[in-house]
C-alpha positions as CSV (number, residue, x, y, z in Angstrom):
1,M,130.7,30.3,107.3
2,S,131.7,26.7,108.1
3,D,129.2,25.4,105.6
4,A,130.7,27.7,102.9
5,L,134.2,26.4,103.6
6,V,133.1,22.7,103.6
7,G,131.3,23.3,100.3
8,A,134.4,24.9,98.8
9,F,136.6,21.9,100.0
10,E,134.2,19.5,98.4
11,H,134.0,21.5,95.2
12,L,137.8,21.7,94.7
13,F,138.9,18.5,96.4
14,P,135.9,16.0,96.2
15,G,136.3,13.1,98.6
16,E,139.8,14.2,99.8
17,Y,138.7,15.7,103.1
18,E,136.5,14.7,106.0
19,F,135.1,17.3,108.4
20,E,134.1,17.5,112.0
21,L,132.4,20.7,113.1
22,A,132.9,21.8,116.7
23,D,131.4,24.9,118.4
24,V,134.2,26.4,120.4
25,V,131.7,27.9,122.8
26,A,128.9,25.3,123.1
27,D,131.2,22.3,122.9
28,S,134.1,23.5,124.9
29,L,133.0,25.8,127.7
30,L,131.3,24.6,130.9
31,Y,127.9,25.6,132.2
32,P,126.7,28.3,132.1
33,L,129.2,29.8,129.7
34,H,128.4,27.3,127.0
35,L,125.0,28.9,126.7
36,A,126.5,32.2,125.4
37,N,125.6,31.5,121.8
38,H,122.0,31.0,122.6
39,M,122.0,34.3,124.5
40,Y,123.4,36.3,121.6
41,G,120.2,36.8,119.7
42,P,118.0,37.9,122.7
43,V,120.8,40.2,124.0
44,V,121.5,42.1,120.7
45,N,117.7,42.3,120.1
46,R,116.7,43.7,123.5
47,F,119.9,45.3,124.8
48,P,122.1,46.3,121.8
49,R,123.8,49.0,123.9
50,F,124.8,46.5,126.5
51,W,126.2,44.2,123.8
52,G,128.3,47.1,122.5
53,L,129.6,47.9,126.0
54,L,130.4,44.2,126.6
55,W,132.3,44.0,123.3
56,H,134.4,47.1,123.8
57,F,135.0,46.1,127.5
58,S,136.4,42.7,126.5
59,N,138.4,44.3,123.6
60,G,140.6,46.4,125.9
61,H,144.4,45.6,125.5
62,Y,144.9,44.3,129.0
63,R,141.3,43.2,129.7
64,S,141.2,41.0,126.6
65,R,144.3,39.2,127.8
66,L,142.9,38.7,131.3
67,I,139.6,37.4,130.1
68,L,141.4,34.9,127.8
69,R,143.5,33.7,130.8
70,L,140.3,33.1,132.7
71,V,138.3,31.5,129.9
72,S,141.0,29.3,128.3
73,P,141.3,26.8,131.1
74,L,137.6,26.4,131.2
75,A,137.5,25.5,127.5
76,A,140.7,23.5,127.3
77,T,139.6,20.2,128.9
78,R,136.6,19.6,126.7
79,L,138.3,20.9,123.5
80,R,141.3,18.6,124.3
81,N,138.9,15.6,124.2
82,V,137.6,16.8,120.8
83,L,141.1,16.9,119.4
84,L,142.1,13.6,120.9
85,R,139.0,11.9,119.4
86,S,139.2,13.4,116.0
87,K,143.1,13.7,115.6
88,P,142.8,16.4,112.9
89,D,145.3,17.1,110.1
90,L,144.1,20.7,110.0
91,I,142.3,23.0,112.5
92,I,140.2,25.9,111.2
93,G,138.9,28.6,113.6
94,T,136.0,30.8,112.5
95,H,135.4,32.3,115.9
96,P,137.5,34.8,117.9
97,L,138.1,32.2,120.6
98,G,139.0,29.5,118.0
99,N,142.7,30.1,117.9
100,R,144.5,30.6,121.2
101,V,142.9,27.7,123.0
102,P,143.7,25.2,120.2
103,A,147.2,26.7,119.9
104,R,147.8,26.1,123.6
105,L,146.5,22.5,123.3
106,L,148.7,21.8,120.3
107,R,151.7,22.9,122.2
108,E,150.8,20.8,125.2
109,L,150.1,17.7,123.0
110,G,153.3,18.2,121.0
111,W,151.3,18.1,117.7
112,E,152.5,19.9,114.6
113,V,149.0,20.4,113.1
114,P,148.4,23.6,111.0
115,L,146.1,26.0,112.6
116,V,144.2,28.5,110.5
117,T,142.0,31.5,111.5
118,V,139.3,32.7,109.1
119,V,138.3,36.2,110.3
120,T,134.6,36.8,109.7
121,D,134.3,40.4,110.7
122,L,134.8,42.9,107.9
123,V,136.5,46.0,109.3
124,T,136.3,46.3,113.1
125,I,137.6,43.1,114.7
126,H,138.1,41.9,118.3
127,R,141.6,41.5,119.5
128,W,141.0,37.8,120.1
129,W,140.9,37.2,116.3
130,L,144.6,37.9,115.9
131,C,146.9,35.2,117.3
132,P,150.6,35.1,116.5
133,E,150.7,31.4,116.9
134,V,148.4,30.7,114.0
135,D,150.0,29.3,110.9
136,L,147.7,31.3,108.6
137,S,145.2,34.1,109.1
138,L,142.7,34.6,106.3
139,V,141.2,38.1,106.6
140,P,138.4,39.8,104.6
141,T,139.9,43.3,103.9
142,E,143.2,45.2,103.6
143,E,142.1,47.2,106.7
144,V,142.1,44.0,108.8
145,R,145.4,42.9,107.3
146,N,147.0,46.2,108.2
147,L,145.7,45.8,111.7
148,A,147.1,42.3,111.9
149,L,150.5,43.5,110.8
150,Q,150.4,46.3,113.4
151,R,149.7,43.7,116.0
152,G,152.8,41.8,115.1
153,L,151.6,39.0,112.8
154,P,154.1,38.0,110.1
155,P,153.1,39.4,106.7
156,E,153.5,36.0,105.0
157,R,150.9,34.5,107.3
158,V,148.2,37.0,106.7
159,K,146.3,36.8,103.4
160,V,143.3,38.8,102.2
161,V,140.6,36.6,100.7
162,G,137.3,38.2,101.6
163,I,134.6,36.6,103.7
164,P,133.9,33.1,102.4
165,V,130.3,32.7,101.3
166,D,128.3,29.9,99.8
167,L,129.2,29.4,96.1
168,R,125.6,29.7,95.2
169,F,125.8,33.5,95.8
170,A,128.4,33.8,92.9
171,A,125.9,32.5,90.3
172,G,122.2,31.9,90.6
173,S,121.0,28.5,89.8
174,K,118.0,29.9,87.9
175,A,117.0,33.1,86.1
176,K,115.5,35.9,88.1
177,G,112.0,35.4,86.6
178,E,112.1,31.7,87.3
179,L,113.2,32.2,90.9
180,R,110.4,34.7,91.5
181,Q,107.9,32.4,90.0
182,G,109.1,29.6,92.3
183,L,108.9,31.9,95.3
184,G,105.3,33.0,94.5
185,L,106.4,36.5,93.5
186,S,105.3,38.7,90.7
187,E,107.9,38.6,87.9
188,G,107.5,42.2,87.0
189,L,107.4,44.1,90.3
190,F,110.5,45.7,91.9
191,T,111.4,43.3,94.6
192,I,112.8,44.4,98.0
193,L,114.4,41.8,100.3
194,L,114.2,43.0,104.0
195,V,116.3,41.1,106.5
196,G,117.4,41.5,110.1
197,G,120.1,38.8,110.1
198,G,119.7,35.3,111.5
199,E,118.3,36.7,114.7
200,G,115.8,39.1,113.1
201,V,117.2,42.2,114.8
202,G,116.5,45.9,114.1
203,K,113.5,47.8,113.0
204,V,112.3,45.3,110.5
205,Y,108.6,45.7,111.3
206,D,108.6,49.5,111.4
207,T,110.6,49.6,108.1
208,A,108.2,47.2,106.4
209,R,105.1,49.1,107.4
210,M,106.6,52.4,106.3
211,I,107.6,51.0,102.9
212,T,104.2,49.5,102.3
213,N,102.4,52.7,103.2
214,A,104.6,54.8,100.9
215,S,102.6,54.0,97.7
216,L,105.6,52.5,96.0
217,D,105.2,50.0,93.2
218,V,107.1,47.2,94.9
219,Q,106.8,43.8,96.5
220,L,108.4,42.7,99.8
221,L,110.3,39.6,100.9
222,I,110.8,39.8,104.7
223,V,113.1,37.4,106.5
224,A,112.4,37.4,110.2
225,G,115.2,34.8,111.0
226,R,114.9,33.0,114.3
227,N,112.7,35.9,115.8
228,E,109.4,34.0,116.1
229,K,107.7,37.0,117.8
230,L,108.6,39.2,114.8
231,K,107.4,36.6,112.3
232,R,104.0,36.3,114.0
233,R,103.6,40.0,114.2
234,L,104.4,40.4,110.5
235,E,102.1,37.6,109.5
236,E,99.2,39.3,111.3
237,V,99.3,42.4,109.0
238,S,97.1,43.0,106.0
239,W,99.7,44.4,103.7
240,E,99.2,47.2,101.2
241,V,101.6,45.6,98.7
242,P,102.4,42.0,97.9
243,T,104.4,40.8,100.9
244,H,105.9,37.4,101.7
245,V,107.1,36.7,105.3
246,L,109.6,34.0,106.0
247,G,111.3,32.8,109.2
248,F,114.8,31.4,109.3
249,A,115.5,30.9,105.6
250,K,118.0,28.3,104.1
251,N,117.4,29.6,100.6
252,I,119.0,33.0,101.0
253,P,121.0,32.7,97.7
254,D,117.7,32.3,95.8
255,L,116.1,35.2,97.7
256,M,119.0,37.5,96.9
257,H,119.1,36.6,93.3
258,A,115.3,37.1,93.0
259,A,115.5,40.6,94.6
260,D,116.4,44.0,93.1
261,L,117.6,45.5,96.4
262,I,118.2,44.4,100.0
263,I,117.6,46.3,103.2
264,T,119.9,44.9,105.9
265,K,121.8,45.8,109.0
266,A,125.6,45.9,108.5
267,G,126.3,42.3,109.2
268,P,129.5,41.2,107.4
269,S,128.1,37.9,106.1
270,T,124.9,39.3,104.7
271,M,126.8,42.2,103.2
272,S,129.4,39.9,101.6
273,E,126.6,37.7,100.2
274,A,124.8,40.7,98.7
275,L,128.0,42.0,97.1
276,A,128.6,38.5,95.6
277,C,125.1,38.8,94.0
278,G,125.7,42.4,92.8
279,L,122.7,43.4,94.9
280,P,122.3,47.1,95.9
281,M,122.0,47.7,99.6
282,L,120.3,50.0,102.0
283,I,122.1,49.7,105.4
284,S,119.5,50.1,108.2
285,G,122.0,50.2,111.0
286,S,124.9,48.4,112.6
287,L,125.5,46.6,115.9
288,R,127.9,48.2,118.2
289,G,131.1,46.3,118.4
290,Q,132.0,44.0,115.5
291,E,129.7,45.8,112.9
292,E,131.1,49.3,113.5
293,G,132.8,50.4,110.3
294,N,131.0,48.0,108.0
295,A,128.4,50.5,106.8
296,E,131.0,53.1,106.0
297,W,133.2,50.6,104.2
298,V,130.5,49.5,101.8
299,V,129.0,53.0,101.3
300,D,132.4,54.4,100.5
301,R,132.7,51.8,97.7
302,G,129.4,52.8,96.1
303,A,127.5,49.6,96.7
304,A,125.2,50.9,99.4
305,L,123.4,53.8,101.0
306,Y,123.3,54.3,104.8
307,T,119.7,54.7,105.8
308,P,119.5,54.2,109.6
309,T,115.8,55.0,110.0
310,P,112.7,53.8,108.3
311,E,112.0,57.4,107.1
312,K,115.4,57.5,105.4
313,I,114.9,54.1,103.9
314,V,111.6,55.2,102.2
315,T,113.2,58.5,101.0
316,A,116.1,56.6,99.5
317,L,113.7,54.1,97.8
318,Q,111.6,57.0,96.4
319,E,114.7,58.5,94.9
320,L,116.2,55.3,93.5
321,L,112.9,54.3,91.9
322,R,112.4,57.7,90.3
323,P,112.3,57.3,86.4
324,G,115.6,58.1,84.9
325,N,117.7,57.5,88.0
326,D,120.5,55.0,87.3
327,G,121.6,54.8,90.9
328,L,120.6,51.2,91.3
329,A,122.6,50.1,88.2
330,Q,125.6,52.0,89.5
331,M,125.3,50.4,93.0
332,S,125.0,47.0,91.5
333,Q,128.1,47.5,89.3
334,S,130.0,48.8,92.3
335,A,128.9,45.8,94.4
336,R,130.3,43.4,91.8
337,Q,133.5,45.3,91.6
338,V,134.2,45.1,95.3
339,A,132.8,41.6,95.8
340,R,134.9,38.5,96.4
341,P,132.3,35.8,95.5
342,L,135.0,33.1,95.3
343,A,136.6,33.8,98.7
344,A,135.7,30.3,100.0
345,L,137.6,28.7,97.0
346,E,140.6,31.0,97.6
347,A,140.6,30.2,101.3
348,V,140.5,26.4,101.0
349,S,143.1,26.5,98.2
350,L,145.5,28.3,100.6
351,M,144.7,25.8,103.4
352,D,145.3,22.8,101.1
353,R,148.6,24.4,100.0
354,L,149.5,24.9,103.7
355,L,149.2,21.2,104.3
356,E,151.5,20.5,101.3
357,E,154.0,23.3,101.9
358,P,154.0,24.5,105.6
359,L,155.1,28.1,106.1
């Protein structure tokens, strides 16, 4: 997300901005709370139900306020030092905790620095995302905007822009055939991209095995993310169809533009990237908490099918690949209609305008 925004700033306003990236958890909280980001992957992989319970517990009306009161002082000192060192002209928060603590510090310092929140969850959002003191809240959907207005945010300070994604998702750098050739793929085979997010979560292995055993005329691109155990397990398999296993990939735009379909959990960033590519989706599941509602949102718009088990994924593939079925073409068209591939450009344009004309 941060990289997408930086890229959009440099695209529209080359040389006009300098950037300092700070992790509001790792750079602000004290031990052991600053390790929370490192624990996210293992927790959602091994204990997804626990993560859902934790998310909903912290999202209660009164509990969320109490937790903020407890956490904010722990983050304020280190974050104050970041602000004093960098003396920013603009602060952008892309994390649910990236608004109230900076807003409090700006009040204490007496600084009139614009504070912007970019909400990165698609439908179901945590209460911490919505802060009345923020100068501008950039949200992904009308559903989130309506929720923000219900929570008392001024309408003129809430804008729907989509989820900012890298501009490379809007238009591939090369033709599909050339991309496949560069990735070592067959140019003519139907290509399925199977991902489990950056942390490699979900039934990636079971899904891959079931697809390759289903006698489909396909090739697989599997992204295991940071899940090294999953990657090693996948690499040990003698696959029945051409299969390429990757770890944490930095060339996701090329992988999506090379693919004909993606199988993914309902992560908002991956879904937004796939929509920008016009890539049909099979949604393999959703993480309790911030991903609830995402699958229904994209399925209702015709860009995806909800296939929460490996068996349902294979059934859907068999139907979509049946001769004469135009479902994939329709899903691709729907994806492009609902996509906001230039969300990053719209977001940074609004931020630049905010600096010129404060609300």
